[in-house]
TIKOL-465224 format. One record per residue (C-alpha): residue in three letters; residue number from 1; x, y, z. Coordinates in steps of 0.001 Angstrom, whole numbers, plus 500000, padded with zeros to 6 digits. Layout:
REM TIKOL-465224
> Ala,NUM,X,Y,Z
...
***
This chain:
REM TIKOL-465224
> Met,1,475804,719974,988031
> Asp,2,474964,717741,984870
> Ile,3,476414,719788,981967
> Phe,4,474265,717886,979734
> Leu,5,471056,718684,981349
> Gly,6,468654,720122,978698
> Ile,7,471464,719234,976020
> Asn,8,468671,719124,973338
> Ala,9,466725,722241,974339
> Ile,10,466143,724494,971543
> Lys,11,466295,728294,971539
> Arg,12,463873,729593,968829
> Ile,13,464470,732932,967393
> Glu,14,461837,734761,965406
> Thr,15,463391,736774,962924
> Tyr,16,462299,739725,960721
> Lys,17,462794,738074,957347
> Phe,18,464772,734917,957630
> Gly,19,462000,733044,959374
> Val,20,462518,730923,962748
> Phe,21,466405,730400,963644
> Lys,22,467324,727963,966166
> Leu,23,470234,727356,968467
> Gln,24,470798,724240,970323
> Gln,25,473558,722081,971803
> Gly,26,472234,719257,969759
> Leu,27,475002,716888,971079
> Asp,28,475369,712955,971694
> Ala,29,476292,713054,975258
> Ser,30,477599,709621,975089
> Val,31,480106,710729,972379
> Val,32,480751,713999,973634
> Asp,33,481448,713201,977134
> Val,34,484104,710608,976396
> Leu,35,485970,713392,974379
> Leu,36,485398,716054,976799
> Gln,37,486924,714106,979376
> Arg,38,490144,713258,977453
> Val,39,490646,716849,976684
> Gln,40,490175,717991,980291
> Asp,41,492816,715259,981365
> Ala,42,495113,716274,978442
> Gln,43,494857,719841,979389
> Gln,44,495680,719135,983090
> Arg,45,498867,717173,982153
> Phe,46,499994,719906,979880
> Lys,47,499506,722676,982784
> Thr,48,501914,720464,985025
> Ser,49,504571,720314,982093
> Pro,50,507755,722549,982610
> Leu,51,506072,725311,980690
> Ala,52,507775,728357,982466
> Ser,53,511245,727497,981237
> Val,54,510218,727622,977825
> Ala,55,507054,729794,977753
> Thr,56,508543,732517,975610
> Leu,57,509786,730096,972937
> Leu,58,506570,728249,972954
> Glu,59,504492,731529,972710
> Lys,60,506430,732468,969732
> Glu,61,505866,729011,967824
> Val,62,502429,728709,968585
> Val,63,501699,732728,967282
> Val,64,503399,731825,964064
> Asn,65,501652,728371,963603
> Ser,66,498083,729626,964462
> Val,67,498420,732881,962458
> Phe,68,499557,730924,959532
> Gly,69,496827,728406,960050
> Thr,70,493891,730931,960044
> Asn,71,495045,732967,957511
> Thr,72,495784,730299,955037
> Ile,73,492252,728633,955557
> Glu,74,490950,731632,953921
> Gly,75,493230,732137,951072
> Gly,76,496441,733437,952488
> Glu,77,499179,733150,950289
> Leu,78,502462,733384,952849
> Ser,79,504298,730125,953804
> Glu,80,504870,729639,957555
> Gln,81,508452,730982,957291
> Glu,82,507181,734256,955356
> Thr,83,504286,734452,958076
> Ala,84,507115,734485,960725
> Leu,85,508869,737175,958805
> Ala,86,505887,739363,958402
> Leu,87,505176,739317,962056
> Ser,88,508493,740592,962917
> Leu,89,507931,743717,960487
> Ser,90,507275,747170,961993
> Pro,91,504447,749210,960287
> Glu,92,506747,751129,958269
> Gln,93,508271,747749,956876
> Ile,94,504940,746175,955522
> Gln,95,504951,745935,951939
> Asn,96,501786,744102,950630
> Thr,97,498326,742988,951661
> Gln,98,499418,739301,952296
> Gln,99,501919,740904,955215
> Gln,100,498818,742982,956527
> Arg,101,496924,740140,956620
> Val,102,499063,738173,959200
> Ile,103,499869,741092,961165
> Asn,104,495954,741804,961475
> Ile,105,495156,738299,962613
> Lys,106,497879,738658,965510
> Ser,107,496239,741877,966400
> Ala,108,492975,740179,966623
> Tyr,109,494691,737536,968813
> Asp,110,496454,739977,971127
> Tyr,111,493039,741898,971608
> Val,112,490861,738705,972664
> Arg,113,493695,737619,975064
> Glu,114,494028,741066,976595
> Val,115,489952,741272,977202
> Ser,116,489201,737552,977978
> Val,117,491441,737757,981133
> Ala,118,488730,739637,982835
> Glu,119,486461,737845,985325
> Gln,120,483387,735985,983955
> Trp,121,484390,737356,980668
> His,122,482085,736182,977475
> Pro,123,482270,737994,974063
> Thr,124,479889,740895,973614
> Leu,125,479084,742628,970207
> Asp,126,481347,745255,971053
> Asn,127,484303,742566,971151
> Val,128,482767,740941,967811
> Phe,129,483177,744373,966170
> Glu,130,486546,745023,967769
> Ile,131,487681,741776,966525
> Tyr,132,486588,742299,962997
> Arg,133,488082,745803,962743
> Lys,134,491461,744536,963554
> Val,135,491110,741570,961160
> Thr,136,490245,744159,958237
> Ala,137,492548,747075,959364
> Asp,138,494257,748710,956479
> Leu,139,493175,745929,953974
> Glu,140,491567,746948,950524
> Ala,141,488256,745469,950949
> Glu,142,487745,742005,949495
> Glu,143,484204,743025,949132
> Glu,144,483167,746622,948145
> Arg,145,480302,746648,950459
> Asn,146,482248,745804,953545
> Met,147,482872,748462,956036
> Pro,148,484838,747574,959299
> Gly,149,482467,747835,962156
> Leu,150,479039,747386,960365
> Leu,151,477157,744216,959828
> Arg,152,476210,742842,956611
> Ser,153,472943,743979,955153
> Asn,154,472193,742862,951514
> Pro,155,470595,745573,949269
> Asp,156,467765,744441,946981
> Gly,157,469177,742108,944174
> Val,158,472358,741187,946069
> Val,159,472293,737866,947603
> Thr,160,475019,736292,949824
> Gln,161,475686,732522,949367
> Val,162,478255,730743,951295
> Gly,163,479666,727259,950704
> Asn,164,480134,725057,947589
> Ile,165,479303,721536,946200
> Glu,166,482473,720061,947079
> His,167,481957,720792,951086
> Gly,168,478142,719797,951039
> Gly,169,476325,722451,949151
> Val,170,475344,726105,948836
> Tyr,171,473689,727779,952044
> Arg,172,472023,731390,951863
> Pro,173,472505,732745,955486
> Pro,174,470360,735809,956485
> Gln,175,470293,738552,954048
> Asn,176,468564,741459,956395
> Gly,177,470746,743436,958617
> Asp,178,468095,743846,961250
> Asp,179,467833,739745,961386
> Ile,180,471505,739432,961516
> Arg,181,472177,741927,964408
> Leu,182,469569,740090,966253
> Leu,183,470844,736774,965725
> Leu,184,474264,737725,966745
> Glu,185,472944,739317,969851
> Ser,186,471054,736165,970580
> Leu,187,474085,733948,970023
> Leu,188,476207,735985,972505
> Ala,189,473379,735885,974957
> Trp,190,472785,732240,974467
> Asn,191,476677,731572,975216
> Ile,192,476266,733489,978758
> Lys,193,473211,731383,979333
> Leu,194,475034,728402,978668
> Ala,195,477895,729254,980884
> Glu,196,475492,730029,983728
> Gln,197,474037,726630,983315
> Gly,198,477473,725151,983794
> Val,199,478175,724220,980188
> Pro,200,481992,724252,979854
> Ala,201,483701,726472,977470
> Leu,202,485032,723144,975694
> Ile,203,481452,722761,974375
> Arg,204,480450,726625,974099
> Ala,205,483460,727395,971898
> Pro,206,482847,725305,968992
> Leu,207,478905,725955,969346
> Val,208,479488,729622,968962
> His,209,482062,729246,966172
> Leu,210,479578,726925,964552
> Tyr,211,476607,729230,964667
> Phe,212,478706,732359,963913
> Glu,213,479726,730959,960591
> Ile,214,475929,730030,959842
> Ile,215,474849,733597,960563
> His,216,477799,734853,958602
> Pro,217,477377,738256,959763
> Phe,218,480036,740290,957771
> Trp,219,480729,740515,954147
> Asp,220,484028,738916,954378
> Gly,221,486568,737813,957199
> Asn,222,483837,735694,958962
> Gly,223,486080,732533,959506
> Arg,224,489055,734730,960733
> Val,225,486728,736252,963134
> Gly,226,484781,733168,964133
> Arg,227,488116,731422,965108
> Val,228,489198,734044,967136
> Leu,229,486176,734227,969112
> Glu,230,486349,730339,969558
> Ala,231,490032,730873,971048
> Gly,232,488700,733733,973217
> Ile,233,486084,731706,974883
> Leu,234,488723,728952,975558
> Tyr,235,491345,731167,976581
> Ala,236,489097,732940,979433
> Asp,237,488845,729393,980860
> Gly,238,492295,728820,981411
> Phe,239,493454,727385,977806
> His,240,496377,729802,976860
> Tyr,241,498221,727956,973987
> Ala,242,495793,725534,972370
> Pro,243,492821,727705,971323
> Phe,244,495215,729480,968998
> Ala,245,497317,726603,967683
> Gln,246,493573,724834,967046
> Ala,247,493388,726911,963754
> Asn,248,496460,724803,962391
> Tyr,249,494335,721754,963209
> Tyr,250,491662,722836,960932
> Leu,251,493742,723588,958111
> Gln,252,495240,720127,958131
> His,253,491719,718725,957982
> Ile,254,490243,721828,956019
> His,255,487783,719783,953717
> Gln,256,486197,718108,956840
> Tyr,257,486218,721492,958736
> Phe,258,484154,722991,955812
> Ala,259,481971,720111,955169
> Leu,260,480925,719880,958858
> Phe,261,479363,723663,958900
> Asn,262,476859,722323,956156
> Gly,263,476514,718782,957396
> Cys,264,475467,720323,960925
> Arg,265,473129,722772,959341
> Lys,266,471480,720170,957309
> Lys,267,471151,717996,960074
> Ala,268,469304,720449,962134
> Ala,269,467026,721173,959250
> Lys,270,466095,717397,959164
> Lys,271,465463,717801,962955
> Ser,272,468052,715052,963841
> Asp,273,468317,714783,967653
> Phe,274,472230,715560,967656
> Pro,275,472707,717858,964674
> Asn,276,475958,719666,966256
> Ser,277,477623,716460,967779
> Asp,278,479973,715778,964533
> Phe,279,481370,719475,964710
> Val,280,481859,719537,968297
> Ala,281,483409,715962,968283
> Phe,282,485778,717302,965519
> Phe,283,486735,720290,967659
> Leu,284,487371,718179,970637
> Glu,285,489541,715553,968701
> Gly,286,491661,718583,967263
> Leu,287,491939,719969,970439
> Leu,288,493081,716818,972042
> Ser,289,495756,716559,969336
> Thr,290,496776,720075,969721
> Ile,291,497251,720014,973375
> Asn,292,499231,716695,973042
> His,293,501365,718207,970390
> Leu,294,502001,721342,972376
> His,295,502977,718955,975330
> Asp,296,505518,717058,973316
> Arg,297,506817,720448,971955
> Val,298,507319,721615,975639
> Asn,299,509022,718401,976486
> Leu,300,511312,718646,973426
> Met,301,511945,722331,974110
> Val,302,513214,721653,977873
> Gln,303,515225,718881,976348
> Arg,304,516882,721362,974182
> Val,305,517711,723838,976702
> Leu,306,518933,721360,979255
> Phe,307,520985,720072,976248
> Glu,308,522573,723479,975301
> Met,309,523342,724197,979023
> Gln,310,525288,720603,979193
> Leu,311,527144,721298,975880
> Lys,312,528188,724941,977233
> His,313,529273,723539,980810
> Leu,314,531518,720669,979100
> His,315,532995,723319,976892
> Asp,316,533530,725808,979548
> Glu,317,535354,723134,981555
> Lys,318,537214,721980,978557
> Thr,319,535880,718692,978130
> Leu,320,534776,719784,974591
> Asn,321,537240,721553,972427
> Asn,322,536113,724391,970242
> Arg,323,535721,722225,967249
> Gln,324,533692,719711,969176
> Tyr,325,531441,722481,970548
> Ala,326,530816,724045,967189
> Ile,327,529746,720493,965626
> Ala,328,527355,719531,968727
> Asn,329,525641,722980,968140
> Glu,330,525193,722471,964652
> Val,331,523615,719258,965241
> Leu,332,521366,720604,967669
> Lys,333,520375,723237,965183
> Met,334,519372,720840,962422
> Gly,335,517321,718999,964717
> Glu,336,515786,716188,962466
> Gly,337,519214,714920,961579
> Ile,338,522148,715520,959499
> Ala,339,524291,712807,957334
> Val,340,527812,712952,958385
> Arg,341,528957,713373,954693
> Glu,342,526840,716632,954414
> Leu,343,528289,717816,957933
> Arg,344,531743,717281,956496
> Gln,345,531114,719047,953326
> Ala,346,529820,722232,954798
> Pro,347,532229,725009,954465
> Trp,348,532384,725815,958090
> His,349,533170,722483,959053
> Gln,350,536014,722304,956372
> Ala,351,537363,725601,957936
> Leu,352,537466,723872,961134
> Tyr,353,539940,721268,959892
> Ser,354,541650,723014,957229
> Lys,355,544981,722627,959039
> Leu,356,544113,719352,960736
> Thr,357,544433,715552,959563
> Pro,358,541352,713204,959061
> Lys,359,542365,711491,962045
> Thr,360,541573,714437,964336
> Gln,361,538450,715060,962484
> Ser,362,537375,711482,963046
> Arg,363,538578,711496,966767
> Asp,364,536526,714492,967627
> Leu,365,533491,712836,966234
> Lys,366,534215,709809,967856
> Asn,367,534334,711551,971415
> Leu,368,531374,713184,970855
> Leu,369,529698,709949,970210
> Glu,370,530992,708376,973279
> Leu,371,529890,711215,975594
> Lys,372,526631,710640,973843
> Leu,373,526434,714349,972872
> Val,374,525413,713200,969271
> Val,375,523978,709828,968130
> Lys,376,524217,708297,964672
> Asp,377,521447,706046,963172
> Glu,378,522053,703046,960434
> Lys,379,521815,705916,957707
> Asp,380,525022,707533,959089
> His,381,522825,710517,960300
> Leu,382,523517,712493,963403
> Phe,383,521056,713745,965936
> Pro,384,521290,715619,969019
> Gly,385,522281,713313,972243
> Phe,386,518727,713580,973591
> Val,387,516832,711988,970586
> Asp,388,515611,708435,971237
> Leu,389,516530,706697,967752
> Ser,390,514537,703762,968673
> Ala,391,511328,705714,968765
> Arg,392,512063,706999,965264
***
């Protein structure tokens, strides 16, 4: 089946007050097809990597990274380290709104992963409401009219505007609640129709994200909900790590991310042949980068696990003494390198050699270098033995 058949077909929706709203793929197949194939190839390589041995480690890292990314995009104030700490808290230990925000985002991610494994799953209006409830749970409303589970409906005299001049201008999304419901239902139905026509999740997910943000159905939290929806559509198609980590790519390219919403909307208004190509291409480039990064992380994690096993084996058979074992593990923990001088000045290292001669200290390090359990660069920095210094 040609997934680009009818690629520029337009679905026109007659709203009650907003006028005609159009849904379309609006893609330049010559651009998108190449990126699509590259992402599919990268995903296939990633799936054949030794994921099982490090799945728990990777899952934990991706959760923290993705929650941090999507939260920070919308003004979250916690660092990545603080995000990791907040995610480890029990409900009774949560102290402030910032911690509650990241707990909520993880809850929304957990929910969409749970429901999206159902056969032939596609997001429904109930799913959207539940994601929104989880994103906003126990938070003091950022907008006083915000009611979890209810769509935005602007009263007379209250106008919702989104965007800013820096990112391409200000846009007035639909204001009427009936229009918003109609458009959201139409978007979700359109996603199902595209799936039935063979349009892959890699195309549908960013389009749903794009149009969801243009509709802007809630008073606040739209970005968080839209990114969870995008991730859910991908997760249902077998992408089990990258969809959530994609949020960090958006954060790293935040100005381009925001500007593209306005850019695509303006191109559609000018009846461009390919109004949505830029956003979908941006999404695919991001997903390709994300998958390749995750693949590298898996390889590094596997190397680390094998290295830890090697160190333990050598220590158990007495090839390494206790001091050497401690040094090798500390270098491994540092990961990005530690200067020999800094290592030797560390209190724990000085305690190891407090009753021994400098000659013993030098011999221990020399032995680790000869066994290639640590390697040293030209700046006298030590790295774990599996690090390829020539590639740095």
